[in-house]
N, C-alpha and C positions, 0 to 999 in steps of 0.2 A: 424396455421402457426407462426413462431417465428417472433418477432420484436425487433431488438437490438438497444439500445440507450446508448451512453456514459453517465456515471454518474460521476458528480463532487460533493464532499462534504467537505465543510470546517471542520466540526467537526470530519470526519474520515480522513481527509487529501487527499482525492482522487483528484488528479490534482492540488488543490490549495496548498498543501505543496510541491511545486517543490523546488529543491535547486540545487545550482552549486557545482559540484564535480571537483576539481582541482587535484585530487590524482590518479585516475585510469589510465589516460593518461598524464604523465607529459608534461607540455607545452600546454595542451588543457583544455578548460573549458567545460565541459559537464553539460547541465541542465538535472537533473534527475527528473521523475515525475512518480507517480503511475497512472494507468489507469484501469478503472472499465467499464465492458460492462454488461449491465443488459438487461434481456429478459422480455418485457412487453407485448409480444404477446399472442395469444390464445393457441399455442402450443409449444413443447420444440424445441430447436435447437438442432439437434443430427446429428453428422458426423461420418463416419466410413471408415477406410482405407480398399481398395478392393484388395490389392496385398499380400495375406497371405503367398506366398513363398518368398517375398523379405526380404532381411537382414534388420534387425532393423535400420540400418544406411542409408539405401537407401531411395530415395523419393518413396511415394506411392500415387496412385490416391485416392481421397476421394469422397465418395458419401454422400450427405445430404438426410436424410430420412424425409419427411413431412408427418405428419399424418393427417387424416381427422377425421370428427366428428363421422363417422361410426365404427372407430376403424381400418381402413385400412390405407394404406400409399403409397406413391410414391417415387421414388428416382431419384436424378439428380446429375451431376457432379458438385463438389464443391471445385476445386483446388487440392492441393497437401499437403500431410504431409512430414515434413522433420524432421531428427533426429537433435536435437540441442545439440551439444557437451558440451555446457557450463552448460545447465540446465540438460543434460543426460536424456531427455525424448522427446516425440514427439510433434511437433507443426504443426498447420495449417499455411501455408504460407500466408503472406500478409493480416493478420487479422487487423492490426491497423496501422495508420500513424500519426505522429506527427510534428507539425510545429510552428515556431515562425513567425509571420506576422506583418507587418507595421499597425500602427493606423493612419488613415488619419484625416484630420482636421475636417471632419464631424462625426468622431467616427466609419466610416466604416472600412472594412477590406482591406488592401493594399498587396503588394507583400510578398512573402515568403522571409524571410531574413536568415532563418536557418531551417535545418531539411527537411522533405518531403520524407524520406525513409521509406519504409514499414518494419513493424515488424511483427514476427511470434508469435502465442500464443498457449499454451495448453488450451483447453476449458473445464471448469469444474464448479461446483457449490461451489463458495467460501463463499458467504454470502447471507443472505436473502436480497432481495430489497423490495418486497411487496407481502407478503403471503397471503393477502387478494384478490389478482387476482384470477379470475376463473381458475382452473386447476393447481394451484401453490401447489406443494407438501409441506408437513410439514418438511421433511428432505431432505438432499442432495441425488440426484440420480445420478449425474455424478461427479466422484471423482478420476478418474485414468488419467494418462497422457501418456498411451501406444498408440500403433498405431491401437488399436481396435476402441471401441466406446468412442467418446468425446461428451460433450454437456453442455448446459446451460438450466436448467428447467424454466419453467414460473414462474415468480416472484423471480428469483434468479439472481446473478450477479457473474461475474468472475473478479477477483482482480489481478493485477500484481503490486507488490510493485515497488518503486522507486529504491530500492537497487539492484534489479535483473539485470542480464546482458541484455544489449541493451535497457534498459528503460531510454533513454537519447536522447537529441538533442545537437549536437555539436555547441556551441555559441561562440567559440573562435573568438574574434575580432569583435563581435556584440557590437555596442555603447550601453552605458547605456540609459535607456528611458523607455517609455512605449510601450508595444507591446501586441498583441493578441496570446494567447497560444491556440493552436487548437488540438484536438483529432478527428480523423476521423475513425470510425469503419467500418470495411469491405469495404475499398476504391476502391477495384477492382470488388466489387459486385459479388464476388464468391458465396455468400449465397443468397438464396431467402427468402424475408422478406415481411410481410404484408404491411410494411411502408418503402420505401426506401429513404425517405426525413428527417428523424430524426437521421441520423448517424453522424452528425457532432456538436461538443461542443466547444465553445470558452469562455475564461476567459481573462479578461484584467490584465496583470501583470506589475510590475514596476522592470526592470532589473537594479541592482545597483552593485557597486563594494564592496569589504570587507574593512569597515573602523573601525569595533569594534572588540576588542579582544574577541574571543570565537564565534564570528559570522560565523560559518563554512558554512552555506548555503547562505551567502551574502544577506540576506533579512533586514539588518539594525536593527535586533532585536536578542538578545541573549536569548535563550528560551529552552524549552525541546527538540525541534527538533535539536538543536545543540548538546544537550546531546546524543540523539539518534545516531547522525552521528558519533560522536566521538566514541561511543561504537562500531559502525559498523567498524570502521577504525583502531582498535587495531592492532598494529604491523606495520602499514604503516609508513614511514619515509616522513615527509612533514613539513615544517616550520609552516603552518597554524595550523596543528595538534598538535604541540608542545606548548600547551596553556600554561604550567607551565615554559616554556624556559629553560628546563633541558638539551635539546638536545637529540638525538636519536629518537626512533620510539615512536609512540602514545602508552600510556601505562595507567594502573589504576591511577597512580599519575597525569595524564593529567586530567582524569575524575574527580578525587577528587578536583583538583584545580579548574576546571570549576564549579563545584556544589558549593564548600565552599568559594572560593575566588572571582570569578568573579560574580556568581549568588548570593552570600551571604547566603546561606541557607545549608541544609543538606539532605542526602538521607532520603526518606519518606515524603518530601514536594512536593506533586504532582502538586499543583498549582503554586508552586514557589513564594509564598507570604512572605517567611521568617518565616513562623510559621507551625509546624507540629501539626495539630489539627483534629478534627472531619471531617472537610470539605475535608481533604486529605484522611481520611478513607473512606468516602462516594464515592470519585473518585474510589479508589481501589475496594470497594464492587460492585458498579454498573458495572464496567468493568470486574470484576471476573465473575460476573453473565452472562454477555454478552458472554465472551469467553467459559464458560461452558454451554452454552445453551443446555438444555436436549433434543432439537429436533435434534441434532446432527450437528447444524450449527456451523460455526466458523467465529468469527469477525476478518477478517484480516484487520489490520489498520496500517497506516504508523506510528503512534505514539506509542511510548513504554513507556518511563518513565512517560509522562504526563498522562497516563491511569492508573498508578499504577504498573508498571513493574519496581520496584525500583532497583532490581539487574541487569536488562538490560539483562536477559536470553532469551527473547522472550516469556515468559509465565507469566500470572498474577495469582499469586498462594499464598499459605500460607507462603512462604519464603518471599515474598514482604510484607505481613501483618506482619511479624516478625520484619522486618527492620522499618516499620512505628511504630509498637508498642514500640521498643526500643527507637525511637527518639521523642515519643509523649511528647509534651509539650516544645520542643526546640523552641526558639524564644518568643517574647512577644505578648500576645494575644491582639488584637485591642480593643476588648470590655471588656477584663478582665474575660470572662467567664470561668468556671471550668468545665470539663466534665470527666466522669470516662472512663478510658481505657477499650475497650472490653476485656473480658478474652479470651485466646486462645481456650480453650475447643473445642466445636463442630466447631466453625469457623475455627480454625487451621486444624482440620481434614477435613473439607469441602474444604479448599484451597488446600490441599495436594491431596486429591482424585480428585478434579475437574482439577487439573492441568493436570492429565492423560487423561481427557476427551477432552481437547482442542487440536487442531491440530497446529503444529508448521507452520510458514509461508514456502511456497515452496521456493526451491533453484534451 
């Protein structure tokens, strides 16, 4: 039987790398967050639409298939599929709920101040969670978002990035201060699990206003997440996005200004320490290996630039290596070390080929 748990990860940005989006709905402040649900149970979460004659845009009844240890299974009602027009594929209704909640004087959880609406998901194996779990497959087994079979394998997790439609809480008018950010998986109990008491996760956050130039997610720090946001918002017209104050829509010049003038560095500096060196190469190398995991997995991560995606195209590949190589040595080394630049050769070829192995984020 499956057992779903929400997964928060600071290194990957799951839940922790929330940000305020003032652009999608002018006049509203939307807190965007990524959500990840992992299956730590003894069996897969598997669901299937059971109205084969229904139009793909219709609601369909869903059955959950629960496998036993003898190879048999039983089925039960598990809610509804709906066609999501913005995502252009099929979702399970009411899969998650997000809320911003008061922090009381004793650090306990108070009332909901924003959010509380349910969100639908397409369920698939996005990233490995713990493949050492008994029954965990080595490769992805659920990878489509149609009205047929969807699911999450044992030891795998489903990731919904903050940039996707409906991945937000409307926090317009919420005062600055400390709050609990809560993610609740399967809030309506449509799915049967071995443990129904571990579906809620909370982290404490500090909601602030925008006081720094280039701080596009209002977290009081200008960093790689702001680069990522500006890359996603190219073409949008908003004063906060016009970081070079040239007027008009966000464009490449704004990205250049953010990286070179505000952050004081150049493309290829993954850790934004002002020096393009072997430390940045190592960030690119490690994340290229993760994204090209030969098991067939894909590391869906909220971070782009800070993981080595220097051209911000959604893939960590040989093109990013070329950017790093061209900028190698820019800035003053703190310890005066001299390192040889890796030659492109096989590494360049690996980056280009591996780029085709990785899956782009879902839209």
